N, C-alpha and C positions, 0 to 999 in steps of 0.2 A: 276468347279474349287473350291476347298475347301478354308476355311479362311486362313490356313497356306500358301497355294500356292499364294493366293491373296496378302498377306502381303509380301511374298518373292518378287513377281514382283513389288510391290509398292516401296520397298526399293531399288531394282535394278534400277527402273526408276528414283528415286530420286538421286541415286548415279551418274547415267549417266548424269542427268540434271545438277548437281552441277559441275561435271568435265567439261562439255561443257561450262557452264556459265562462269567458271573461267579460261577456256583455259588450263585445266590440263590433264595430262596423268599419270597413275600410274607409279612411278619410280621403275624399277626393282632393281636398285642399293640400294634403301632404303627399299626394301622388301615390297612395298605397295600393299596389297591385301585388298580390302574393304569388310567387312562383310555385306551381303545382306539378312540375315535371322533374322527376329525379334524374332523368337522363341529361337534362340541361344542367342540373347541378354538377353532375360528374364532368361535363364538358368544361364548365367554369373552373373547377378544381384542377383539372388536367392542364388547362391553359395557364394557370397561375404557377405551375411547376413547384408546388409546395414541398417543403421538408421540415423536419423537426428543428432546423436551425433558422426558420423564418419567423419574423414578427409580421403579423398581418393586421392592417387597419380596415375594418368593415364599416361602411357608411350606410345608415338606414337598414338595420337588420330585420326590422319588422317582427314577425313571429319566430325568427331564428332558424328558418329552414336552411339557409345557406350557412349560417353560423355553426350549426350542428356538424356540417361537413368540414368546415374550415378547422375546427378544433381537433378533428381527427388527424389532420395532416400537418398543421403548423405547430411551431413551438409555443407561440402565444398569440392570441387574438384579442384585439381591442375593438369592441363593437360600439359605435357611437350612434345613439338613437335620440332624435329630437322629441318624440312623443313620450311624455313622462309616464303615462299609463302603460304604454307598450314596454318601456324600459323596466318598470317594476315587474311586469309579467315575465320578461326575459330573465331577470334576476331570480324569479321564482322557478321557472322552468329549468334553468341551468345552474342552480345553486351548487350542484355536486361537481361541476367541471373545474378542474384545477388550473387550467391554462386560459382562462377567459376573464377579461375585464369588460363590464358594461357601463358606459358613460352616457348619462342623460344630459346632452348638450347639443348645441348647434355646431356642426363640424366647421362651418364657415367662420366661426368666431374663435376657433382654437388653432394655435400654431402647432403643426405636426411635431416639431421638436419638443415643445413643452408637454404635449399630450403623451408622447412615448416616454419621455424622461420622468414624467409624473407617475408612471406605472412601473418603472424599471425595478423598483424595490421588490416587486412581487415576482419578477422573472426568475427562472432558474439560473444558476451560476453561469451556464454556458451562453446565455443570452445577455448577460449584464453589460458586456462591452460591445455588443452588436451595434453597428452604425448604419444599418440598412433596414428597410422595411418595404412591404408591398401593400398596395391597396386593392382590395377585392370587394366588389359591391354590385348589388342590383339597385341602381340609382333611380330615385323618383325623377321622372322626365323633367320636371320644372327646375331642378337644380343642377342639371348636367353641366351646363356651361360654367356656372360659378364654381362648382366642385373641381372641374378640370383646371380652371385658372388657379384656384386655391392651391392645388398640389403642384402644378407645373411651375408656378411662380414662387413657391416656397423656397427658402434657403435650404431647408432639409427636405429634399425631394425623395419620393419613393423610387426604387429602382425599376419597379414594374407596377402597372395598373391593369387589372382585368375587370372591366365594368360592363354591366348590361345597360344599354341606352336605346333610345328610339332609333329605329332602323335608318330613317332619313338623316338623323344627326350623325350616326356612325359613318354613313356614306359621304356626308359632307366633310367629316374630319379626315378621311383617307383620300380625299379628292386630289387630283393632279392638276397642273397648270391647264387652264381652259375652263375649269370648274371650281377654282379655289374660292375660299371664303375667309373672313377674318378668323373664324374658329379653326379652320384648317391650318392657316399660317401660324396661329397661336400655339396649337398643339405640336405641329411638325417642327416648329422652332426649338422645342425642348426635347423632342423624342421621335420615335418611329411607331406610328399607329398602324394596326391592321385588323381587319374583321376576321374573326375565327369561326363565326357561325351566326346563323339567323334564327330567331325565335318567334314563331307566329303568336298572335295575340291570345289564342286559345290555351296557351300554356300558363296563363295567369288567372287568378281569381281575386276580384272580378276581372273579366277580360277588358283590357284597354281598347281604345278605338284604333290603335296602330300596332304594327309589328315591332319587334325589338331586334337588337343585334348584340353579340358579345364582342367587345372591342378590347384589344390587347395593345397596350402602349408601353414600349421599352424606353424609359427616360434616360437622358444623358446628364452627367453632372454639370456640363457646360452646354450652352446653346449649340445646336447642330451646325450652324454657320457662324463664322466670326463677324462680330459687330463691334463698333466702338462703344455704343450705349444701347442697352436693351430698351430703355425708356425712349430714346430717339428712334429706334427701329420701329416700335409700335406706334409712335406718333406719326411716322411716315406711312405705315400700313393703314392706320385709321383714316388718314387724309385720302389715300388712294382709293379706299373703299367707300368714301362718303357719297359717291354717286355711282350706284351699281350699274353695270353694263355700259358705262360710258368710257370713251377713250381717256387714258389716265392723266393727260396733261392738265386739263381744267380742274379736276378734283384736287390734284396735288397743288396746283397754284393757289386755289382757294384755301385748302386746308393748311398749307404751310405759310400762307400769306406771302407768296413770292410772285414776281412778275412771270407771266407765261413764258417769255423768251428765256428767262433764267432757268425755268424748269425744263424747257426743251434742251438747253445746253447741258444740264445735269443728266438728263436721260441719255443724251448722246455719249457723254463721258462714261456712263454705266453700260453702254452697249444695249440699251433698251429702246425698242421702236416706240415712238410716241403714239402710234396707232393701237398699241396694245391696251387692253382693259386691265383693271386690277386683278380680275379673275384669271388672266392669262399669265401673270408673272410667277416665276418659280421662287422658292425660298432664297436661292442663291442670288437672284436678281434683286430682290428686296434688300438683301444684306449688302450687296454691291452698291446700291443706291444710297443706303444709310452711311456706308463708309465714306462715300464721296461728299454727301451733304454734311455729315457731322465731323469729318476729318479733313475735308478739303483735298482728299486724294483717294485713289483706289488702292486698297491694300491686299489685293490678291484675288 
């Protein structure tokens, strides 16, 4: 048995022990699948490029396998756990850690700015004035989209997100024109995503039915492409994607409640072929179309 396999079984044994000790079972409704491969943990930590000057927000820490590694490298970790029983266990397990806050709340109901500022009094002096943070998480599959939107659309955005998500979702997010989706447009509008590794289902306990991927998103303070209105941009994108795999003219006309002829004229002004589908448009083309529709002109 090589060292990697030994570590795998060690983490699996520890996970089973903790579940038994606290009378727990993985809750399918909360998407609880516990990572049992320390090599994957190392990969996540490396991708996050952590240092003692970093504030890290972890979503869904579970039994704290990733949390334990994060506190070794980051200046402060705020772990947000929805499951109240699990949150109490984490407070028990990590009572001696000086740079960890455990918050028993729903991450989707907390403004990141309020969350971090609420904990700042506990931070060491060198982190008190810090205006940046990172998100590192092994996300439950069912909240991937909402969590991404929550942070991407927040006024106080993370500079970096390193998250474990379902493999197909990660591939959808990094897609290029021809295979774009609303999720891809939404994430790429705010930052630059890339897949840094794949994680087979057997690296979790209990094993999910699908493989995962480690997704790294470098977020920009401002949208990646210039638009007049973010709200207007997404209104147009939603309209375009309202009929999947169809040429874009009719979905846009219906969704924006405009005559087809007017939509054809707008597409021509934007330099977009009416034969294209929503999946074919680049981020720049969506932005160009928004500037024309919302501003009555092309601004670059």
